[in-house]
C-alpha positions in Angstrom: 8.8 -0.4 -20.5 9.8 -1.8 -17.1 8.1 -5.0 -15.9 7.0 -3.0 -12.8 5.0 -0.6 -15.2 3.3 -3.4 -17.1 0.0 -3.3 -15.1 0.3 0.3 -13.7 -0.3 1.1 -10.0 -0.4 3.9 -7.4 0.0 3.3 -3.7 0.3 5.6 -0.7 0.3 5.2 3.0 0.2 8.2 5.4 0.3 8.5 9.2 -2.0 10.6 11.4 -2.5 11.0 15.1 -2.8 7.3 16.3 -4.2 6.4 12.9 -3.1 5.8 9.4 -4.5 5.7 5.9 -3.5 3.5 3.0 -4.8 4.1 -0.5 -4.5 2.8 -4.0 -5.9 3.3 -7.5 -8.3 0.8 -9.1 -6.9 0.3 -12.6 -5.5 -3.0 -13.9 -4.0 -2.5 -17.4 -1.8 -4.3 -19.9 0.5 -1.4 -20.7 -1.9 1.2 -22.2 -4.9 -1.0 -22.5 -7.3 -1.0 -19.5 -8.4 -4.5 -18.4 -10.3 -3.9 -15.2 -11.5 -0.8 -13.3 -12.1 -2.4 -9.8 -8.8 -4.1 -9.1 -7.9 -4.6 -5.4 -4.3 -3.8 -4.5 -4.7 -3.4 -0.7 -5.3 -6.4 1.5 -6.1 -6.7 5.2 -3.7 -8.9 7.1 -5.5 -8.4 10.4 -7.6 -5.7 12.1 -4.7 -3.3 12.5 -2.4 -4.3 9.6 -2.7 -3.8 5.9 -0.4 -4.4 2.9 -0.6 -2.9 -0.6 1.3 -4.5 -3.4 2.2 -2.4 -6.5 4.0 -3.7 -9.6 3.2 -6.9 -11.6 -0.3 -8.0 -10.6 0.3 -11.7 -10.9 3.4 -11.6 -8.7 1.5 -9.4 -6.2 -1.3 -12.0 -5.9 1.2 -14.9 -5.5 3.2 -13.0 -2.9 0.1 -12.1 -0.9 -1.0 -15.7 -0.8 2.5 -16.7 0.6 2.3 -13.9 3.2 -1.1 -14.9 4.4 0.0 -18.5 4.7 3.0 -17.5 6.8 0.8 -15.2 9.0 -1.7 -17.9 9.7 1.1 -20.2 10.7 2.4 -17.5 13.1 -1.1 -17.0 14.5 -1.4 -20.8 15.2 2.0 -21.0 16.8 2.1 -17.8 18.8 -1.7 -17.3 19.4 -1.6 -13.6 18.6 -1.4 -11.3 15.6 1.8 -10.2 14.1 3.1 -6.8 14.9 3.6 -4.5 11.9 7.4 -4.4 12.4 7.6 -8.2 12.5 5.4 -8.5 9.4 7.6 -6.0 7.5 10.6 -8.2 8.4 8.8 -11.3 7.1 7.9 -9.6 3.8 11.5 -8.4 3.5 12.9 -12.0 4.1 10.5 -13.6 1.6 11.4 -11.1 -1.1 15.2 -11.4 -0.4 14.9 -15.2 -0.6 13.9 -14.8 -4.2 16.5 -12.1 -5.0 17.9 -13.9 -8.1 14.5 -14.1 -9.7 12.5 -11.6 -7.7 8.7 -11.0 -7.3 8.3 -7.8 -9.4 6.4 -6.0 -6.8 6.9 -3.1 -4.3 5.0 -3.6 -1.1 3.6 -0.9 1.2 3.0 -2.0 4.7 0.9 0.1 7.2 -0.2 -0.9 10.7 -0.8 0.1 14.3 1.8 -1.1 16.7 2.2 -0.9 20.5 0.3 2.0 22.2 -1.5 2.6 18.8 1.6 4.0 17.2 1.3 4.0 13.4 4.0 2.2 11.4 4.5 2.5 7.7 7.2 1.2 5.4 7.8 0.3 1.8 10.5 -1.8 0.2 11.9 -2.7 -3.2 11.5 -6.0 -5.0 14.4 -7.6 -3.1 13.2 -6.5 0.4 15.3 -3.4 1.1 13.1 -1.6 3.7 12.5 2.1 3.7 10.9 3.3 6.9 9.2 6.7 7.2 7.5 8.8 9.9 5.2 10.7 7.5 4.2 8.8 4.3 5.5 6.2 1.8 4.6 5.8 -1.9 5.0 3.1 -4.6 3.9 2.3 -8.1 4.0 4.1 -11.5 2.6 7.3 -10.1 5.1 7.4 -7.2 6.9 10.6 -8.5 3.8 12.7 -8.6 2.6 11.1 -5.3 5.9 12.2 -3.6 5.2 15.8 -4.7 1.5 15.8 -3.7 2.2 14.2 -0.3 5.1 16.5 0.4 2.9 19.5 -0.2 -0.2 18.3 1.6 1.1 16.3 4.6 1.1 17.7 8.1 1.8 15.9 11.4 -0.9 14.6 13.8 -3.9 14.7 11.5 -7.2 13.4 12.8 -8.8 10.5 10.7 -11.2 12.8 8.8 -8.5 15.2 7.8 -6.1 12.4 7.0 -8.7 10.8 4.6 -9.2 14.1 2.8 -5.4 14.7 2.4 -4.7 11.1 1.1 -7.7 11.3 -1.3 -6.6 14.6 -2.8 -3.0 13.5 -3.0 -4.0 10.2 -4.8 -6.5 11.8 -7.2 -4.2 14.6 -8.3 -1.3 12.2 -8.7 -3.0 9.6 -10.8 -4.2 12.3 -13.2 -0.5 12.8 -14.1 0.2 9.1 -14.8 -1.5 7.4 -17.7 -0.9 3.9 -16.3 -2.9 4.3 -13.1 -6.1 5.9 -12.0 -9.8 5.1 -12.5 -10.8 6.0 -9.0 -9.3 5.1 -5.6 -9.6 2.6 -2.8 -8.9 4.0 0.7 -8.6 2.5 4.2 -8.5 4.7 7.2 -7.5 2.7 10.3 -7.9 3.9 13.9 -7.5 1.8 17.1 -11.3 1.3 17.2 -12.4 1.0 13.6 -11.5 0.5 10.0 -13.2 2.8 7.4 -13.1 1.6 3.8 -14.0 4.1 1.1 -14.2 4.0 -2.7 -13.3 7.2 -4.6 -14.6 8.2 -8.0 -11.9 9.6 -10.2 -11.5 10.4 -13.9 -12.5 7.5 -16.0 -9.9 7.8 -18.8 
């Protein structure tokens, strides 16, 4: 078993019309044993920027603390929030710094940039960025997430439809992966508000 599969995870970010959604499962396991059913994988950097960290949970928490430290320094120095593109470059640089003993995590970054344009990106454990215009996925359920998102995605969705699409894609995908699941945690972000929702899924 790969170290990335040790705790199990499922992450997806999808863009809509001047909005985006980022969703994850809630299971924390040790291989096939479930340890927690309310694990938080997605964190808010600021009002318009979120990061989800799949992979090894301990590395994800350590990396998140380092990223928040660097973002707070940036806020103090620049007196503004980081743009999503800048934050993605920061994450990439921090991961590449540790390339010979990497953080075993795959980040998914989603945010609203200038003129409320949604930005999503994911990267591997050494910071190689993959930008997308529609959706990005990560975690042990990524293969089934690709299929579900490919089938369900359509451009310029409104926030309500985007929430429905991401929810269905996530729930149908984690049912096909025994290392992730146990419900979902979804953020739908528009220029004016952040909606946070918890989904109930199969509890096995």
